[in-house]
Every structure is written in C-alpha cells, then in structure tokens.
Phi, psi and omega in degrees: 000138183274156178298149178207158174272148181239127182231136174265125178273104183278346174214162179301316182297318180294319180297316180296316179298318181295321181285328186269339189302127172072014183269153169280167181279070177264160173305145185303324183288346178252005184297148182286341173252129182231143176280143179238121174243265176282329177076010187289341173255312186300310183296322177303312182287332174293321178295327179278356182069019176281315176253137188227057181294146174276339184216134171251131179250109182284118181258007179298333173299347180270011184306316183297324182276324188246013185246026185253157174241127178232129180227129176211193183295339181277336181149205187237136177238125182239121174290152185292340179263007169299133179280152182304316181295322180299315180287320182297330184261003184285128186300316181295322180291316179298324182279314190260340181222059186301331179299326178290311181301316182292319180297324179285318181296322183275355189281330190198174176290163180301320181298317179290321179298328178291331185264318192286140178266158179294320180296317178291325183300317183287347180256011181298149184271163182299153175266011178308123183295335179285335173283319187277347179250106187289353175288344174271112183288327186275093173209108183294336176289325181270316182230097184306131178086003183273346182107178180233105182295333183294332182299327178247012184241206179285122187226027183302323183265004188275172190282154175237354178236138177076016183278169175217178178289351182254349182191136174232022181292141181271137170288129192267350192283168178243312182304323182300325179296321177297317178297322178298311184297331184261012177055047180290157170251151176241132178262134188229137172246147181201182181302334181258016178109197186254146177210162177231150174210161176298137179302328179300340181262358185291315183267146181250132173297152188296318183045232180255015177219067183298339181289344177261101192263336182222176177272003181288134174272161178306133180087351179281141186234130174290126181264328181174182182228143176239128180243116182289146175290153179192163182291352182262350190291325180286325177271071183218153179201164177235124179246126185235124178251129185213172183292333179214157184285331178287179187316111182199154179276156186286140164275325173203143177211162179216129171253120182232147175219128190227135171257113181250143170227112181054041177081359181257136181283117173269328174201141177231141176238129185225129171228145185242141179231164179076354186233357188228162181283341179219166171306131196239126178261131180264071187290325178296321178294320179298315185297321184287340179278338185301129178068019176251154171289137184275085177237181185295324180296314180294318180295321179294318177299316179298318180295321177300318179292323182299329184248017183297330183260016181297140176238117189250165171246181179302325188265340186244014179298335178299340182291339178293301177296325179295316179296320178296314180297323178297315181292316178302312180298318180297316181296316181292323177293322177296321179295334181270356183295144173260122183235000000 
C-alpha cells in the first residue's frame, strides 16, 4: 500500500472540500481523494495497488447525519452511512421491502455487513481478475486505452449484458439490483451543491470509456437513497445463484417486485445481477408481463426478452440459460408470496 494523507470529515461540507480540493477532472473512481466509510472495498484495492489515492477522507464522523433509516407511508429513506447489517435486520424493511433486506443479507459475510456502508456498497468495483491484478497491463478500467484482457482470456464470471468491445467486466453488487427494481433515487452532495438523480442513472455502461463508471464528479458524495412506496414493494424478493451458498458473488441474480390483482400482473419490476456491466433493469420483460397471469409460460417469455440482447464469450454462454431460469424462478416465487 502506498503512502496517503488521512483526513477526518467533521461535516459534510468539510469532507467534500477535502476530497475535491486541488483535483483534476478525473473520473471519481480514479480521483486522488477518496471517501472512506467501511473501507471493505477501497482498502482491499489499495492493498492490491489498484487504487492509489493520495488522500483518504474519513466520513464516519457524519454517522449521526447520514446513518439513519426512515420509513413511512411515502416510502423509505436510507442514509449512505447506514451499515448493511443495520438495514438487512430492520423490521420495516424486512416486512415492507423484503427485496432490499434479502439483497443485503445475501451480499456478504456478517462481519462485512457490520462494517460496509450502503453508499460504499453501490460503488464497489468489479471483481474482474484482470482489473484486480496489476500485473495485467491490458485493462481499460484501470488504464484507459490499454485493452481488455478478459476478451481473450478467462471470462466465466464476466458480463453478457451491457458489454462493449472495450470491457466485459461484471458489476458485482446485490443491493443495487434492489434499488433498481424499486425505482430508487440517490441524493448527492458535492462542491457545486446538492442534487438528486434516479439510481438507474448513477452507473455508466462501459461503451468506449470503461474507466468512467458513474455519474459522480470528483468530490461528490452519496448522501442517501429514497425508495418510493408502492403496491409492489411487499411482494418482492431477491434470488441469488452462486457457486457456493456461503459468501460469494452472483453468477446470476434477480430482484423482482410485483403488483398482483387476482393473479394478474398490474405492474412488474425486474433487475438483474451477476450478468451485466452495471445494475440492469429488464424493462422489456416487465412490459410483456403487464396484464398477464403470472404463470410459468408468462415468466419464461419475460425471461427470453430479458436476455435477448446477450453477448457471450466461450466461457460465459452458460449465463444465458442460468439467468433465464433465475428470473423465472424469482417471478414464480414472488407470485406465491403471502403478503
């Protein structure tokens, strides 16, 4: 690990100023100043020499302001410093937003859930081994324009949706899929003030600039998330398929939320994980389910549409049938839920 300066952010404004001060307009994930909350991703990557910040800004002193959970008739508000375990074990979330609780519970070990913050969780970096091993020079996420070693290498865990000729790295998170399915908003503070945007717009597909992963500018800090209430939030779940049941990243996952009336779908929300370069919304699948009975035939048709644009490699073609089966199972299980 390389030397760095350590600063405690005693207020939101001070933390943002400390992280943004004196920086060039680089992508936020490459910025020389980085925010530190749980550190479960950042410190790991610093040890691997993948991330090399000159300054860490500790935002844990902001816990009182950014660490609360609020739930009412309008929806759910989650501060960015809420810990994963805190949200996963919250009674209102487990009852009214089970897809969120399940995505957090299945995401990591108890020790990591106790440490990791929600804001940091959605910004975690890919687990692509070519990104995480600096001995591989060809990684466009790490070194723009250097190439993508995964395209001609081992790609069993890599993405099949949202890929480009410059990157096929998979987004590794789980919680983000729940936020996608529930149309969450993300609140952001930065040197130029505060702004909000749809969570679906936070992450950027790789296209020809994989090194730019989010819409965050240097010094911008996620303050929290807002999830609107709706008739689909209770009938929601997260299904994660992985190589082993213990702590492991998804090969395919599905976050679904469904509003049913007499067995007929009035609205369906679908997000897919483990198969895409960013948190992925299956809008074509959602549309075909509307006003249909939620049975295996309808779910299978929706799954076919969800993966219609998949682009596979020699090693990850199995993710197409696996992803479809995962989505079908998730939808049918959601239909059987008692709420």
